[in-house]
C-alpha positions as CSV (number, residue, x, y, z in Angstrom):
1,V,-3.6,19.2,22.9
2,V,-1.4,16.8,20.9
3,N,1.3,17.4,23.5
4,P,2.2,13.8,24.7
5,N,2.9,15.1,28.2
6,C,-0.6,16.5,28.6
7,P,-1.9,15.5,32.1
8,A,-4.5,12.7,32.0
9,K,-7.0,14.6,34.0
10,L,-7.0,17.4,31.5
11,L,-7.5,15.0,28.6
12,E,-10.4,13.4,30.4
13,R,-12.0,16.8,30.5
14,L,-11.2,17.6,26.9
15,V,-12.5,14.2,25.6
16,S,-16.0,15.5,25.8
17,D,-15.2,18.9,24.3
18,G,-17.7,20.1,21.6
19,S,-15.1,20.5,19.0
20,P,-14.4,17.5,16.9
21,G,-10.9,18.9,16.2
22,I,-10.0,18.7,19.8
23,R,-11.4,15.3,20.3
24,G,-9.5,14.1,17.2
25,D,-6.3,15.7,18.5
26,I,-6.7,13.6,21.7
27,A,-7.2,10.4,19.6
28,Q,-3.9,11.1,17.9
29,I,-1.8,11.0,21.2
30,R,0.2,7.9,21.1
31,N,0.2,7.2,24.8
32,C,-3.6,8.3,25.1
33,P,-5.2,6.4,28.0
34,E,-7.1,3.3,26.8
35,K,-10.4,4.3,28.4
36,L,-10.3,7.6,26.4
37,L,-9.6,5.8,23.2
38,V,-12.6,3.5,23.9
39,K,-14.8,6.6,24.4
40,L,-13.6,8.3,21.3
41,A,-14.1,5.1,19.2
42,S,-17.8,5.7,19.6
43,D,-17.6,9.4,18.7
44,E,-20.3,10.7,16.4
45,T,-17.7,12.2,14.1
46,G,-16.1,9.7,11.7
47,W,-12.7,11.6,11.5
48,V,-12.4,11.2,15.2
49,R,-13.0,7.5,15.1
50,S,-10.5,7.3,12.2
51,E,-7.8,8.9,14.3
52,V,-8.5,6.4,17.0
53,A,-8.1,3.6,14.4
54,K,-4.7,4.9,13.2
55,N,-3.3,5.3,16.8
56,P,-0.6,2.7,17.3
57,G,-1.6,2.3,20.9
58,C,-5.2,1.3,20.0
59,P,-6.0,-2.0,21.6
60,N,-6.7,-5.0,19.3
61,E,-10.2,-5.5,20.4
62,L,-10.9,-1.8,19.5
63,L,-9.4,-2.2,16.1
64,A,-11.5,-5.3,15.4
65,R,-14.6,-3.2,16.2
66,L,-13.6,-0.2,14.1
67,A,-12.7,-2.5,11.2
68,T,-16.5,-3.0,10.8
69,D,-17.4,0.7,11.1
70,D,-19.8,2.0,8.5
71,D,-17.5,4.9,7.7
72,A,-14.8,3.8,5.1
73,D,-12.3,6.4,6.4
74,V,-12.4,4.6,9.8
75,R,-11.8,1.2,8.3
76,R,-9.0,2.8,6.2
77,G,-7.5,4.1,9.4
78,V,-7.4,0.5,10.7
79,A,-5.7,-0.7,7.6
80,K,-3.0,1.9,8.0
81,N,-2.2,1.0,11.6
82,L,1.2,-0.6,11.8
83,N,0.2,-2.5,14.9
84,C,-2.9,-3.9,13.4
85,P,-3.1,-7.8,13.9
86,S,-2.7,-9.9,10.8
87,E,-6.2,-11.4,11.2
88,I,-7.7,-7.9,11.0
89,L,-5.7,-7.0,7.9
90,E,-6.8,-10.3,6.3
91,F,-10.4,-9.3,7.0
92,L,-10.0,-5.9,5.5
93,S,-8.3,-7.3,2.5
94,A,-11.7,-8.3,1.3
95,D,-13.4,-5.0,1.9
96,Q,-15.7,-3.6,-0.7
97,D,-13.7,-0.3,-0.8
98,W,-10.7,-0.8,-3.0
99,W,-8.8,2.1,-1.3
100,I,-9.0,0.1,1.9
101,R,-7.7,-2.9,0.3
102,K,-4.8,-0.8,-1.1
103,Q,-4.0,0.4,2.4
104,V,-3.8,-3.2,3.5
105,A,-1.3,-4.1,0.8
106,K,0.6,-0.9,1.7
107,N,0.9,-1.8,5.4
108,S,4.5,-2.9,6.1
109,K,3.1,-5.6,8.5
110,C,0.8,-7.2,6.0
111,P,1.3,-11.0,6.3
112,A,2.4,-13.1,3.3
113,E,-0.9,-15.0,2.9
114,T,-2.8,-11.7,2.7
115,L,-0.4,-10.5,0.0
116,R,-1.0,-13.7,-1.9
117,F,-4.8,-13.1,-1.7
118,Q,-4.4,-9.5,-2.9
119,A,-2.3,-10.5,-5.9
120,K,-5.6,-11.6,-7.4
121,D,-7.5,-8.4,-6.5
122,R,-9.7,-7.1,-9.2
123,H,-8.4,-3.5,-8.9
124,T,-5.1,-2.5,-10.7
125,D,-4.0,-0.1,-7.9
126,V,-4.3,-2.8,-5.3
127,R,-2.3,-5.3,-7.3
128,S,0.4,-2.7,-8.0
129,T,0.6,-1.8,-4.4
130,D,0.9,-5.5,-3.6
131,A,3.6,-6.0,-6.2
132,G,5.7,-3.3,-4.6
133,H,5.4,-4.6,-1.0
134,Q,8.8,-5.4,0.5
135,D,7.5,-8.9,1.7
136,C,5.5,-9.9,-1.3
137,P,6.1,-13.7,-1.7
138,R,7.9,-14.9,-4.8
139,D,4.8,-16.9,-6.0
140,A,2.6,-13.9,-5.7
141,L,5.0,-11.9,-7.7
142,E,5.0,-14.5,-10.4
143,L,1.2,-14.3,-10.5
144,L,1.2,-10.5,-10.6
145,L,3.8,-10.5,-13.5
146,K,1.8,-13.1,-15.4
147,N,-1.5,-11.4,-15.3
148,G,-0.5,-7.7,-14.6
149,K,-1.0,-4.5,-16.4
150,W,2.1,-2.4,-17.1
151,I,1.5,-0.3,-13.9
152,V,1.6,-3.6,-11.8
153,L,4.7,-4.9,-13.8
154,R,6.5,-1.6,-13.1
155,A,5.9,-1.9,-9.4
156,A,7.3,-5.4,-9.4
157,L,10.4,-4.2,-11.2
158,Y,11.5,-2.2,-8.2
159,N,10.8,-4.9,-5.7
160,N,14.0,-6.3,-4.3
161,R,12.5,-9.7,-4.1
162,C,12.0,-9.7,-7.9
163,T,14.7,-12.0,-9.4
164,D,16.5,-11.1,-12.5
165,Y,14.5,-13.6,-14.5
166,L,11.2,-12.2,-13.3
167,R,12.5,-8.6,-13.9
168,K,13.3,-9.6,-17.5
169,K,10.0,-11.2,-18.0
170,A,8.2,-8.1,-16.6
171,I,10.1,-5.7,-19.0
172,E,9.2,-7.9,-22.0
173,R,5.5,-7.9,-21.0
174,I,5.6,-4.2,-20.5
175,I,7.0,-3.6,-24.0
176,R,4.4,-6.1,-25.6
177,Q,1.5,-4.1,-24.0
178,G,2.9,-0.7,-23.5
179,T,2.5,2.8,-25.1
180,L,5.4,4.8,-26.4
181,D,6.0,6.3,-22.9
182,V,6.0,2.9,-21.3
183,C,8.5,1.5,-23.9
184,K,10.7,4.5,-23.4
185,G,10.6,3.9,-19.7
186,A,11.6,0.3,-20.1
187,A,14.5,1.2,-22.4
188,N,15.8,4.1,-20.5
189,E,15.1,3.6,-16.8
190,W,13.0,0.7,-15.4
191,G,15.5,-2.0,-16.0
192,V,18.6,-0.2,-14.9
193,P,20.9,-2.1,-14.0
194,K,19.0,-5.2,-14.9
195,L,18.4,-4.6,-18.6
196,R,20.8,-7.2,-19.9
197,S,18.7,-9.6,-22.0
198,R,20.1,-9.7,-25.5
199,N,16.7,-10.5,-26.9
200,L,15.1,-7.6,-25.1
201,V,17.7,-5.2,-26.3
202,A,17.4,-6.4,-29.8
203,T,13.7,-5.8,-29.6
204,L,14.1,-2.3,-28.3
205,A,16.9,-1.5,-30.8
206,A,14.6,-2.6,-33.6
207,D,11.6,-0.5,-32.4
208,N,10.0,1.6,-35.1
209,N,10.0,4.7,-32.9
210,T,13.2,6.8,-32.8
211,A,12.5,7.9,-29.2
212,V,12.5,4.3,-28.0
213,R,15.8,3.6,-29.7
214,K,17.2,6.8,-28.3
215,A,16.1,5.8,-24.8
216,L,17.9,2.5,-25.1
217,A,21.1,4.1,-26.3
218,S,21.1,6.3,-23.1
219,N,20.7,3.3,-20.8
220,P,24.0,2.8,-18.9
221,S,23.5,-1.0,-18.5
């Protein structure tokens, strides 16, 4: 049924099929007729509605309706949709379900203002996803680095928008709050090729744990 060349008349017959699997397959078709998506958006099965929400051809007014669906999986599908309008992503960035907020931060089309808002999210996974977003604004990165836990800081390290100065500060904060594994990671991997701060290298070189000093020695930078 997922065949994109499936005749419209056949789809119209199958859209009322008793199997949720068939109806969900129809909802996944990229060029599914809009009137069928509208029908499936009211399907009794949440999974079917979530497939409508993820469909890149889903009209904006339908996405707006699904963004308020009682089923969290449906709202999550809207957040994943790369054609989701910025105002709907902004709305979902305040959803009570942290996994939905994370999907918003993961959406490559997430607008800068929403990324700034999510930099203050109460959930670590949301902030770490925000820190890794390719379009995360510089001021949001600064906030994330200032108040972030090590998993947030690590995500920021790999962001191409992170400056050398911010990257150095992130590694220093990771070391101050990190466990042995975190410190080893900072010494051996996470800063490559940016681990060039003399003070930072000196700190790692003087670490009490041999494993950290060994990791630093193997760092090519």
